N, C-alpha and C positions, 0 to 999 in steps of 0.2 A: 747475506750472512744467515746462517742457521741459528735459531734460538734454541737454547738448551735450558730446561728447567730441571733442577735437582729433585729427586724423589724425597719427599718429606711427609711426616705425619701431619695431616690437616688439623689435628687438635692443637699442636704446638706451633705449626707454621701455617697460618690461615691464608697467606698470599705467597705464591711462588714468583720469584723475580729472576730474570735472565741477566747475563752480563750486558753492560751497555754496548750499543752498536754505534760506531762512529759514522757521522754523516758529513760529507763535504759537498756543497752546492756552489757551482760557479755559473755566472750568467753575464752575458753581454747584452746590455740594453741602454736606453737613454737614461740620463740622470733622474728622470721622473718615472721611469718604467716600473710597473708593479710586477714583481717576481713571486710566484707561489709554488709551493711544493705540497702535493697531496698524496694520499695513499688509499688504495682500494683493495680489499681482500677478494680473492676469487670465490670464497665460500666459507662455511664453517670449518673448524679444525677437526679433521677426521682421522681415524686410525683403527688399529686392531682392537683397541679398547672401547670404541664407540665414537660419539660425536660431542664436541664441546662447542657451544654457540660462539660465533666469532665476536660477538659483543662482550664476551668475558675477557678478551685480550685488550688490555689498555696499555698506555705508555705515558711516561714522563719524559721531559726533554730539557736539555741544557743548551745554552748558546743563544746569542742574540737573534731574535725573530722566530725561534723554534717554539712550538706549543705542545702541550700535553693533549691526549685525546683517547678516543675509544675506536677500535677497529669496526669496520662495517663492510658488508659485501654488496650493498646497494648504492650507497652514496659515498663518493670520495671524501675523505676527512683531511682537514688541514694539518700539515706537519710544520709549516712555516711560511712566512711571508716577509718580503723585503722591498725596499725602493732603491732603484738604481743598480748599476753594474757592480760586480765584485764577487768575491768568494766568501761563503759563510761556513763555519764549522760548528758542529754540535754533536750531541748524542741523543739516542732514544734508548730508554730502558723499559722493556716490556714486562708486564706483570699479568698474572692469571690467578683468580681465586683458587685455592687448593680445596679439593673436595673428595670425600670418600667415594663418591659416585663415579669418579673417573676410573675406567678400567686400565689395567697395565698395558703397555705397548708403546709404539711409536706413532705420533700424530703429525699430520702435515696440513698446511695451507700455504697459499702464496700471497704475498703482499706486493702489489704493483705500485710503484712510485711514478708520479708524473710531475715534471718541472714545466711550468708555463711561464714563458718570457714573451713580452710584447715585441 
């Protein structure tokens, strides 16, 4: 899913928040198998307006086993973990500090998710 952050005055809106992204994870494993979901960015957030460090992109999470975190392009970050088979449903809500230094334009990066099941 694409994340969209509304344009806002950094003085009155210090943090930009995108709409929640739904996450559904399904895994077949043993009753004691540890299931993990991680995310790794391909790099900083870049665009016509410049570069925003990927570490500025954070998230909160809802749903059993899902965790809040900070994006990283070097080390995969935990999004969630569970024991045993089944489906898990949750959301991630991404935020970015708002700054006058961000140039106008469209910015992109890619977040790659990895589900590990024993």
